[in-house]
C-alpha positions in Angstrom: -2.8 2.0 15.1 -0.6 5.1 14.8 2.2 3.5 16.9 2.1 0.4 14.6 2.4 2.5 11.5 5.2 4.6 12.9 7.2 1.9 14.7 6.4 -1.5 13.3 6.4 -1.0 9.5 9.6 -1.6 7.7 10.1 -2.4 4.1 13.7 -2.4 3.1 14.7 -1.1 -0.4 17.4 -3.2 -1.9 19.1 -2.7 -5.3 17.2 -4.4 -8.1 20.2 -6.7 -8.7 19.8 -8.0 -5.1 16.1 -8.8 -5.4 15.9 -10.0 -9.0 16.3 -13.5 -7.7 13.0 -14.1 -5.9 14.6 -17.0 -3.9 17.3 -14.7 -2.4 17.0 -14.0 1.3 16.8 -10.2 0.6 13.9 -10.7 -1.8 12.0 -13.0 0.5 12.5 -10.6 3.5 11.3 -7.6 1.4 8.2 -9.6 0.3 7.3 -10.6 3.8 7.6 -7.0 5.0 5.5 -5.8 2.1 2.7 -8.3 2.8 2.8 -7.6 6.5 2.3 -3.9 5.7 -0.6 -4.7 3.4 -2.2 -6.7 6.2 -1.8 -3.7 8.5 -3.4 -1.5 5.9 -6.3 -3.8 5.6 -6.8 -3.9 9.4 -6.6 -0.1 9.7 -9.1 0.4 6.9 -11.5 -2.0 8.6 -11.9 0.7 11.3 -13.6 3.0 8.7 -17.0 3.9 10.1 -15.9 3.2 13.7 -12.9 5.6 14.0 -13.1 9.1 12.5 -12.6 8.8 8.7 -9.9 11.5 8.6 -7.8 9.5 11.0 -8.3 6.2 9.1 -7.4 7.9 5.8 -4.4 9.6 7.3 -2.9 6.5 8.8 -3.9 4.1 6.1 -3.4 6.1 3.0 -1.1 9.1 3.7 1.2 7.3 6.1 1.1 3.6 5.2 0.3 3.4 1.5 2.1 6.5 0.3 5.1 6.3 2.6 5.8 2.6 2.6 3.8 0.5 0.2 4.0 2.7 -2.8 7.8 2.8 -2.7 7.8 -1.0 -3.0 5.3 -1.0 -5.8 7.3 1.5 -7.7 10.4 -0.6 -7.4 8.6 -3.8 -8.4 9.0 -4.5 -12.1 5.8 -4.4 -14.2 4.2 -7.8 -14.4 2.0 -10.3 -12.5 3.7 -9.6 -9.1 3.0 -5.9 -9.3 -0.5 -6.5 -10.5 -1.2 -8.9 -7.6 0.2 -6.4 -5.1 -1.9 -3.5 -6.5 -5.0 -5.7 -6.5 -4.5 -6.5 -2.8 -4.1 -2.8 -2.0 -7.2 -1.9 -3.9 -9.2 -4.7 -2.2 -8.5 -3.0 1.2 -10.1 0.3 0.2 -13.6 0.9 1.5 -16.0 1.2 -1.4 -18.0 4.0 0.3 -15.1 6.4 -0.1 -15.6 6.4 -3.8 -19.4 6.7 -4.0 -19.6 10.5 -4.2 -16.6 11.0 -6.4 -17.1 12.3 -9.9 -16.1 10.1 -12.9 -12.4 10.1 -13.4 -11.5 11.5 -10.0 -10.1 10.0 -6.9 -9.2 10.7 -3.3 -6.3 13.2 -3.0 -4.3 10.6 -0.9 -4.6 8.1 -3.8 -3.3 10.3 -6.6 0.2 8.8 -6.6 -1.2 5.3 -6.4 -3.5 6.0 -9.3 -0.6 7.3 -11.4 1.2 4.1 -10.7 -1.8 2.1 -11.8 -2.1 4.1 -15.0 1.6 3.4 -15.9 
């Protein structure tokens, strides 16, 4: 899993003017890379309960979500596309991680993602 996150994930960042046209090759490539990384996130987080939780959280949240996916989300204009992407990311997260949290708090690895959701 670690090797996949470190070597296989690539989400290019293009200027907004390049990806505004969703039918452009740049925009399509960026979208495919994003959704591929979301699928990897989902697969990594499925190992929760089998592989040590710290390892799963580090690979899935600290490395994949915060390093790659969040950059793309921050560069996606507000609207239905961004909401869909955020919903898919949230759907990957194991519910048991949130059972013992106090109201209004979150996992430290999710602070930046939560700030994005609030915006």
